[in-house]
Structures are given as C-alpha cells and as structure tokens.
C-alpha positions as CSV (number, residue, x, y, z in Angstrom):
1,M,-133.3,-50.6,-24.2
2,L,-135.4,-52.6,-21.8
3,R,-132.8,-55.4,-21.8
4,L,-130.1,-52.8,-20.9
5,L,-132.2,-51.5,-18.0
6,Y,-132.7,-55.0,-16.6
7,K,-129.0,-55.6,-16.9
8,L,-128.1,-52.4,-15.0
9,I,-130.6,-53.3,-12.3
10,G,-129.1,-56.8,-12.0
11,I,-125.6,-55.4,-11.8
12,S,-126.8,-52.9,-9.1
13,I,-128.5,-55.7,-7.1
14,L,-125.4,-57.8,-7.4
15,T,-123.1,-54.9,-6.4
16,G,-125.4,-54.1,-3.5
17,S,-125.5,-57.7,-2.4
18,L,-121.7,-57.9,-2.6
19,A,-121.3,-54.6,-0.7
20,A,-123.8,-55.7,2.0
21,G,-122.1,-59.1,2.3
22,Y,-118.7,-57.4,2.6
23,F,-120.0,-55.0,5.2
24,W,-121.6,-57.8,7.2
25,W,-118.4,-59.8,7.1
26,D,-116.3,-56.8,8.0
27,Y,-118.7,-55.9,10.8
28,K,-118.7,-59.5,12.4
29,T,-115.0,-59.8,11.9
30,Y,-114.2,-56.6,13.6
31,L,-116.4,-57.2,16.6
32,N,-114.6,-60.4,17.4
33,S,-111.1,-59.3,16.5
34,P,-108.5,-58.6,19.3
35,L,-108.2,-55.1,20.6
36,L,-105.0,-53.2,20.2
37,V,-103.7,-53.7,23.7
38,N,-100.0,-53.4,24.1
39,T,-99.8,-54.3,27.9
40,A,-101.2,-57.1,29.9
41,E,-104.1,-54.9,30.9
42,L,-105.1,-51.3,31.0
43,S,-107.9,-49.3,32.6
44,V,-110.6,-47.2,31.0
45,T,-112.4,-44.8,33.3
46,V,-116.0,-43.8,32.6
47,K,-116.8,-40.5,34.3
48,P,-120.2,-39.2,35.3
49,G,-122.0,-37.7,32.3
50,S,-120.1,-39.8,29.7
51,N,-122.0,-41.5,26.9
52,L,-120.8,-44.3,24.6
53,T,-120.3,-42.2,21.5
54,R,-117.9,-39.8,23.2
55,L,-116.2,-42.7,25.0
56,L,-115.6,-44.8,21.9
57,Y,-114.3,-41.9,19.8
58,R,-111.9,-41.0,22.7
59,L,-110.7,-44.6,22.6
60,K,-110.2,-44.3,18.9
61,E,-107.9,-41.3,19.4
62,Q,-106.0,-43.4,21.9
63,G,-105.7,-46.3,19.4
64,L,-107.7,-48.8,21.3
65,V,-110.6,-49.2,18.8
66,T,-110.6,-48.5,15.1
67,K,-114.2,-48.6,14.1
68,P,-116.3,-47.0,16.7
69,R,-119.3,-46.7,14.4
70,Y,-119.6,-50.5,14.3
71,L,-119.6,-50.6,18.1
72,L,-122.3,-48.0,18.3
73,W,-124.5,-49.9,15.9
74,Y,-124.1,-53.0,18.0
75,A,-124.8,-51.1,21.2
76,R,-128.0,-49.6,19.8
77,L,-129.3,-53.1,19.0
78,L,-128.8,-54.1,22.7
79,S,-129.8,-51.1,24.8
80,N,-129.5,-47.3,25.3
81,P,-125.8,-46.5,24.7
82,D,-126.2,-43.2,26.5
83,K,-126.7,-44.9,29.9
84,L,-123.2,-46.0,31.0
85,H,-122.2,-47.2,34.4
86,V,-119.6,-44.9,35.9
87,G,-116.4,-46.6,37.0
88,E,-113.0,-48.1,36.0
89,Y,-113.0,-50.9,33.4
90,L,-110.2,-53.3,32.9
91,V,-109.2,-54.1,29.3
92,T,-107.0,-57.1,28.6
93,K,-105.4,-58.7,25.5
94,E,-108.2,-61.3,25.6
95,D,-110.9,-58.6,25.0
96,T,-112.5,-57.9,21.7
97,P,-114.4,-54.8,20.7
98,L,-117.6,-56.8,21.3
99,S,-116.6,-57.8,24.9
100,L,-115.4,-54.2,25.6
101,V,-118.8,-52.7,24.7
102,E,-120.6,-55.4,26.7
103,K,-118.5,-54.5,29.7
104,F,-119.4,-50.8,29.4
105,L,-123.1,-51.6,29.0
106,S,-123.3,-54.2,31.8
107,G,-121.3,-52.1,34.3
108,K,-118.6,-54.8,34.9
109,V,-116.3,-52.3,36.6
110,K,-113.1,-53.1,38.4
111,L,-113.7,-53.4,42.1
112,Y,-111.3,-52.2,44.8
113,S,-111.4,-53.4,48.4
114,L,-110.9,-51.9,51.8
115,T,-110.8,-54.0,55.0
116,I,-111.9,-52.7,58.4
117,I,-110.1,-54.9,61.0
118,E,-111.9,-56.0,64.1
119,G,-110.5,-54.2,67.1
120,W,-109.6,-51.0,65.3
121,N,-110.9,-47.8,66.9
122,F,-112.6,-45.1,64.8
123,S,-109.4,-43.1,64.4
124,Q,-107.5,-46.1,63.1
125,M,-110.3,-46.9,60.6
126,M,-110.5,-43.3,59.3
127,D,-106.7,-43.3,58.8
128,V,-107.0,-46.2,56.4
129,V,-110.1,-44.8,54.7
130,N,-108.4,-41.4,54.2
131,K,-105.4,-43.1,52.6
132,E,-107.4,-45.2,50.1
133,P,-106.6,-43.7,46.7
134,A,-109.6,-45.4,44.9
135,L,-112.1,-43.6,47.1
136,Q,-113.4,-40.1,46.5
137,H,-112.7,-38.3,49.7
138,K,-115.4,-36.1,51.3
139,L,-114.5,-36.5,55.0
140,T,-110.8,-35.6,55.3
141,K,-109.9,-33.0,58.0
142,L,-113.4,-33.3,59.6
143,S,-113.9,-33.9,63.3
144,D,-115.6,-37.1,64.4
145,N,-118.9,-35.3,65.0
146,Q,-118.7,-33.6,61.6
147,I,-118.1,-37.0,59.9
148,M,-121.2,-38.5,61.6
149,V,-123.3,-35.5,60.5
150,K,-122.1,-36.1,56.9
151,L,-123.1,-39.7,57.2
152,G,-126.5,-38.8,58.4
153,Y,-126.1,-39.9,62.0
154,E,-125.9,-36.6,64.0
155,N,-125.3,-37.0,67.7
156,V,-124.2,-40.6,67.3
157,H,-120.8,-41.5,68.8
158,P,-118.8,-43.2,66.1
159,E,-116.9,-45.8,68.1
160,G,-117.9,-49.4,67.5
161,R,-120.6,-48.5,64.9
162,F,-118.9,-49.8,61.8
163,M,-118.8,-53.6,61.0
164,P,-115.3,-55.1,60.5
165,D,-115.3,-56.7,57.1
166,T,-113.9,-56.3,53.6
167,Y,-115.9,-53.9,51.4
168,N,-115.6,-54.0,47.6
169,F,-116.3,-50.8,45.6
170,P,-115.7,-49.3,42.2
171,K,-113.2,-46.5,41.8
172,G,-114.7,-43.1,42.6
173,T,-117.0,-44.3,45.3
174,T,-117.2,-41.7,48.1
175,D,-115.9,-42.5,51.6
176,I,-119.4,-41.5,52.8
177,A,-121.0,-44.3,50.8
178,L,-118.5,-46.9,52.0
179,L,-118.9,-45.9,55.7
180,K,-122.6,-45.9,55.4
181,Q,-122.4,-49.4,54.2
182,A,-120.3,-50.5,57.1
183,Y,-122.5,-48.6,59.6
184,T,-125.7,-50.2,58.2
185,A,-124.1,-53.6,58.3
186,M,-123.4,-53.2,62.0
187,E,-126.9,-51.9,62.8
188,K,-128.5,-54.7,60.8
189,Y,-126.4,-57.5,62.5
190,L,-126.9,-56.1,66.0
191,A,-130.7,-55.8,65.4
192,Q,-130.9,-59.4,64.1
193,Q,-128.9,-60.9,67.0
194,W,-130.4,-58.8,69.9
195,P,-133.7,-60.7,70.1
196,Q,-131.9,-64.0,70.3
197,R,-129.7,-63.1,73.3
198,D,-129.4,-65.3,76.3
199,V,-131.9,-64.7,79.2
200,G,-130.7,-62.7,82.2
201,L,-127.9,-60.7,80.6
202,P,-127.2,-57.3,82.3
203,F,-127.9,-55.3,79.2
204,K,-130.7,-52.7,78.8
205,T,-130.1,-52.0,75.2
206,P,-128.3,-53.4,72.1
207,Y,-125.8,-50.6,72.5
208,D,-124.8,-52.1,75.9
209,A,-124.1,-55.4,74.2
210,L,-122.0,-53.6,71.5
211,T,-120.0,-51.8,74.2
212,L,-119.2,-55.1,76.0
213,A,-118.4,-56.8,72.6
214,S,-115.8,-54.1,71.9
215,I,-114.1,-54.9,75.2
216,V,-114.2,-58.6,74.5
217,E,-112.7,-58.0,71.1
218,K,-109.8,-56.1,72.6
219,E,-109.2,-58.6,75.4
220,T,-109.3,-61.7,73.2
221,G,-106.1,-63.3,72.0
222,L,-107.6,-66.6,70.9
223,A,-110.9,-66.7,69.1
224,S,-111.9,-69.8,71.1
225,E,-111.8,-67.8,74.3
226,R,-114.2,-65.0,73.3
227,K,-117.2,-66.5,75.1
228,Q,-115.2,-67.3,78.2
229,I,-114.0,-63.7,78.4
230,A,-117.5,-62.4,77.8
231,G,-118.7,-64.7,80.6
232,V,-116.2,-63.2,83.1
233,F,-117.4,-59.7,82.3
234,I,-121.0,-60.6,82.4
235,R,-120.7,-62.2,85.8
236,R,-118.8,-59.1,87.1
237,L,-121.6,-56.9,85.9
238,Q,-124.2,-59.1,87.5
239,V,-122.5,-59.1,90.9
240,R,-121.5,-55.4,90.6
241,M,-117.8,-55.8,90.4
242,R,-115.7,-53.4,88.5
243,L,-114.7,-54.7,85.0
244,Q,-111.1,-53.7,85.6
245,T,-110.0,-54.1,82.0
246,D,-106.9,-52.4,80.7
247,P,-108.2,-51.7,77.1
248,T,-110.8,-49.3,78.5
249,V,-108.1,-47.4,80.5
250,I,-105.9,-47.2,77.3
251,Y,-108.8,-45.9,75.3
252,G,-109.5,-43.3,77.9
253,M,-105.9,-42.2,77.8
254,G,-106.1,-41.4,74.1
255,K,-102.9,-40.1,72.6
256,K,-101.3,-40.1,76.0
257,F,-100.9,-43.8,75.8
258,K,-97.3,-44.6,74.7
259,G,-97.4,-48.4,74.5
260,N,-97.2,-49.3,78.2
261,I,-99.9,-49.0,80.9
262,K,-98.6,-48.1,84.4
263,R,-100.1,-48.3,87.8
264,R,-100.6,-44.5,87.9
265,D,-102.7,-44.8,84.7
266,L,-105.1,-47.2,86.5
267,K,-105.7,-44.4,89.1
268,K,-106.5,-41.6,86.7
269,D,-110.1,-40.8,86.6
270,T,-111.5,-40.9,83.1
271,P,-115.0,-42.1,82.1
272,Y,-113.4,-45.2,80.6
273,N,-111.3,-46.2,83.6
274,T,-113.1,-49.4,84.6
275,Y,-110.7,-49.8,87.6
276,R,-112.4,-46.7,89.1
277,H,-116.0,-46.9,87.7
278,Y,-118.6,-49.6,88.0
279,G,-120.4,-50.9,84.9
280,L,-119.7,-50.4,81.3
281,P,-117.8,-47.5,79.9
282,P,-119.9,-44.8,78.2
283,T,-119.2,-46.0,74.6
284,P,-117.6,-48.9,72.8
285,I,-113.8,-48.7,72.6
286,A,-113.3,-50.4,69.2
287,M,-115.1,-52.1,66.3
288,P,-116.2,-55.5,67.5
289,S,-116.5,-58.4,65.1
290,R,-119.6,-60.5,64.6
291,E,-118.0,-63.2,66.8
292,A,-117.4,-60.7,69.6
293,I,-121.0,-59.6,69.5
294,D,-122.1,-63.3,69.5
295,A,-119.9,-63.8,72.6
296,A,-121.4,-60.9,74.4
297,L,-125.0,-62.1,73.7
298,H,-124.2,-65.8,74.4
299,P,-121.4,-65.9,77.0
300,A,-119.9,-69.2,78.2
301,P,-121.3,-70.3,81.6
302,G,-119.0,-70.8,84.5
303,E,-117.7,-69.3,87.8
304,A,-114.6,-67.5,86.7
305,L,-114.4,-63.8,87.7
306,Y,-110.8,-63.2,86.7
307,F,-108.4,-64.0,83.9
308,V,-104.8,-63.2,83.2
309,S,-102.7,-63.6,80.1
310,K,-100.4,-66.6,79.9
311,G,-98.1,-64.8,77.4
312,D,-99.0,-67.0,74.5
313,G,-102.3,-65.4,73.5
314,S,-104.3,-67.6,75.9
315,H,-105.6,-66.8,79.4
316,Y,-105.8,-68.5,82.7
317,F,-109.3,-68.1,84.2
318,S,-109.9,-68.1,88.0
319,A,-113.0,-68.1,90.2
320,T,-111.3,-66.6,93.3
321,L,-109.0,-63.7,93.9
322,K,-106.4,-65.9,95.6
323,E,-106.3,-68.2,92.5
324,H,-106.0,-65.2,90.3
325,N,-103.2,-63.6,92.3
326,N,-101.2,-66.8,92.1
327,A,-101.8,-67.0,88.3
328,V,-100.5,-63.4,88.0
329,I,-97.4,-64.3,89.9
330,K,-96.9,-67.4,87.8
331,Y,-97.6,-66.0,84.3
332,Q,-96.9,-62.3,84.6
333,L,-94.2,-62.0,87.3
334,K,-92.3,-65.2,86.5
335,G,-92.8,-66.5,90.0
336,R,-91.7,-63.4,91.9
337,K,-94.1,-62.0,94.5
338,R,-94.5,-58.3,94.0
339,S,-97.1,-55.7,94.7
340,F,-99.8,-55.3,92.0
341,S,-103.4,-54.0,91.8
342,S,-105.0,-57.0,93.6
343,Y,-102.1,-58.3,95.6
344,K,-99.7,-56.9,98.2
345,K,-96.6,-58.8,99.2
346,K,-96.5,-59.6,102.9
C-alpha cells in the first residue's frame, strides 16, 4: 500500500513537472512569436482610463493576440499594468506579444509633427493648427483674445509669441498644450538672448526686440542678410527715421490686402503704417525665427539706411537717399525714371 502511494506521488510529481515544463515552454514561445498582423503596420489607440486587461482582451477579439493572460502575467512581473500611457501605438509585422506589451508599458507612442513656419502670422498658424487631425481641438471658432485666455495669457497680443519650429506630439494632444509649448519656447529663448544683446540698441524691452525681429523676418529673402537688414532698421530708429517697411503696412491692411501694395496704401493711417508713424509698430507682425531675433539683438554695423530688393531674393544697401533712388530705378523700374515714394522725376 505504501509502495503504491509512493508510486502515485512520483507520477503526480512527474506529471506536474511535465505540465510546468510545457507551460513554461508555451509561455516563452508565445511571448516571442510573431503577432497576427496582416498589414505592414496598424495602430492601436489607448484612451484615457484604459487598463492593460481590457486592452489585451479587446485585441484578442480583434485577433491581434491569442493569449492575453500570458501577457498580463508578464506585465505584472514588470510593473503596474493598470498604468498605461495614453496615445497611439504602431504595431508592425516585426512585433511580438512581448514587444507589444513593452511598448504599452513604456509609452512608446507614435508621434505626429506640426511645423510653425517663420514669418507666419498668428492667423496663418491657427489655420494649420485647426486643420491638424491628430490634435484634440479646443480652440476652434474662438477669437484671438479667447484663445490667449484659454492658453493662460490673458491680455497678451498673440502675434509673434510662438516659436517657429517642428513640434512632435502623440495623437490626442490638445491644441492648447501644443501652443503652450511654442509660446514657452519663444519666451525662454527671448529671455536667454536679451541679456546678451549689443550695447546701445534702441530697445526698452525684449518685446521691442521681438517686434523688430518680426519685421526683419518678413523683409529677409536671404538668411545671410538678416543682420544687415536689422542694422538698417536699428540705425533708422536711432536717428529717428521712419522705418518705412511694406510688411508692416500689409499687416495693418489685414484682409484688405489682395497681393499688391499700392501708393494709396502707404498713405492710409493705421497703427502699423511705418511710412506715417515713427518708431516700431505696436506689436510684432509675424513669428520671427531664432535667427531673426539674433539679428535684431546683434545687427551688422555699417552706414546703410536704405535697401531695395534686387529681384533675386537679395538686396542692395545704400547709405544715402540718392544712392537708394538710383538703386530703385535700376532694380525695380528697369532703368526708367518714374515717381515713387522717395523720388520725383524732374
């Protein structure tokens, strides 16, 4: 009887060992087997409030995983499976159940990108932001003032306040979060560069420098000329000459601008008409790049007070009005002497 008992115990131990061995083999084999992905890649979205248990059983229903319990055991050995990172995850044919769970637990979400282009105005930027399908939109149909209130910057004019750059974000990020990031980037850069500015600049505040940088951005065709153009405007401010820059006039025209600026537009009195008003306009007119801010704070030395486009993206710089008028005739009027803002044909 005792021998039979020992025999049964031995068989039970052997059977248990074989079962445990098979389970361990099946467990390890499954974790490292290919997922059932029929396309090059597919996306899995983890929404707020999701946990790994519900997610894996949802994926089982979709046929992506077959043994969710194995994955839950593995996840519990690593961390708290109830704390998942919200976002969109890419699944490829190279993924295994093991790599899939590790993606979920580590938060390796798919990132989208949105680029704010230097020289855009606030309206242009918001058009792009509002059309980005990967963002969660909270700011559509709001006025500029309402948008700034939502961002936490009440009574702040939005123009020029957002750093041109490419911003990466997971799907479902709010437009508020993205714009706050761009706003903070601009504030931080301007605060870092302001103490290092050249001596003697006609700026009272960093905002003045931001305003001029936006004009430099709009006037510059070649990046190599940014500091020269900034130098012209700095010298004009220092000797109390009007800036007389077309981009400010165009900005002041708003939606009335139809692609061409005319002489009568230069005579219209708006706060942004630098042909009529001395000094800087009341706000920036666009989003300046880091390079344009650097140019405003470190302009090129020289004597030039004028510049005119040569038609190829570059400019001709002049120290006297006579030289400038001759350059306008040469490069803008193809050699014909005609009346224009600083010249009258005799």
